[in-house]
C-alpha positions, 0 to 999 in steps of 0.5 A: 500500500502506498500513502501520500502524506501531507508533510507540511500540514499541521501546527507542528509541521514538518517535524512531527510528520517526519517523525511519524513517517520514520515510525510508520516505516519501521512499524508497518511492513504493509506500507510499501511506499510513503510519499512525503509531499511538501517543499523539497528543501524544507523536507530534505533538511528535516529528514536529515535532522531526524535521520530519515534516509531518503535513499530508502526505496520505501520513501520519497519526497514529492515537491509541493511549493505551496502550503495551505495555512490552518486558518485559510478558507478551504475550497477557495484556497484549494482552487487558488493553490493548485501546487499546495501539498494538500492538492498534490497529495490528493491528486496522487490518490486520484491518479492511482499513484497513492492508495491513501491520503493523510493530513494533519493540515487544514480540515476544510481544505482537505475535505474540499480537495477530496470532494472536488478531486475524488468526488463522492461515491455513487449514492452519496451526496455528502462525505462525513468525517468519522471521529472516534471517541473511547467509551466503556465498550470500545470506540464510538464514531461520531459522524459527521465531525465537521465536514458538512455543517448544514446537513439534511436528514438523508445525509445522516442516513448515508452517514449511518450506512457508511459508519456501519460499514466502517465499524463492521469492516475496519473495526471488526464490529459484527452488528454495529449499533447506531444512535442519533444525537438528540436532546433526549432518548424519547422518540418524540424529542429533538428538532424538526431536523432530528425528528425527520432523521429519526423517521428515516433511520427507523425505516432504513434497512442495513443498520442497527438503529437503537434510537435517540441518544444524549451526550452521556450515552457517548461514554456510557452506552454500547454504541458504535456510530452516532450520527449528527450534522457536522456542526453538532459533531464538531462542537461535541468532539471539541467539547469532549477534548477540552473536558479531557484536558481540563480534568487532566489539568485539575487532577495534576493540580490536586495531586501536587497539593499533598505529598501523600497524594503524590505518593499515591499518584506514583503508585497509580502511575501505570493506571494513569498512563493507560488512561491517557493512552485510551483517552488521547487522540494520538492513540487513534491517529486520524479520522476517515473522511467517508463517502469519497472515492478514495481513502482520506484520513484527517488527523488532528491539527496539533498532531504529534509524531505518534498521532501521525504514525497512527493516522498512517496506520488508520489509512493502511487499515482502511485501504486493506479493508476495502471499505468503499466497496462495502459502503457502495453496496450498503447505500445501493441496497438501502436505495433499492429497498426504498424504491421497492417500498415506494413502488 
């Protein structure tokens, strides 16, 4: 498998991208070739600094003289900066030179480039980002986490089908459970939008829809996929990240307040490390953009080398599972079932 890495993307680029590339090349034998896409001189200097041998036949630099900044508008900048690292890396997937695209850069630009260059799969109107949250039962994917802020009910039905295919074929869940984010568990709760979505989901074959869910269900209920519009999903995801950081900071402050607490923390060091690994986005690496005709993995803007390494792993897993043909089959089957009912 061949991966095109946007080596200039992210808050700490290109250092973390090169660091993640080194670890990915060492850890993943299925990574046949890794293309480092970005300014050649900058990447050569960083590779030399970190000891990445560019004579290694598994790695090469693809020159991209332009960079899309984290605060630049997505679609407009993609059209204007045709030689950016995001655009060129996405073109490599479009042309078949790479099997997957990975970036910790501008999310809007990555989504726009994927939609413009790769197009969506048959039967899919809007792509969605599937971002994982750890809970008591494993991993729950929020879909959409920010690609499509103003979604329609039928888009969320597609998210449910795509999320189910991803959870089943990539994460190994035999019968993924799907919930709809709302302000109450009762069927009648929610806005007009969520009520319309609820009715459609209930009628859609091929998904194990368990009904409305609330915020606490993300962590306490056995769920594999939670569907919502991209605005809601992004707010939920960032709120969860901020809460986790705040609790960690408060805990450290309270522990340092007493020598006895410090001793207790030393004894519980292993548990703290395990909890950090389970709750950190670095462990999960990146979020797949489901619904486009290619494999696109979007990593956190403040990704570390570990997060980039794991984002590349997610790309390899997604390619290896052939999730897109499964999505196409699920969407087509649901459309055929609807047509039968309507006729």
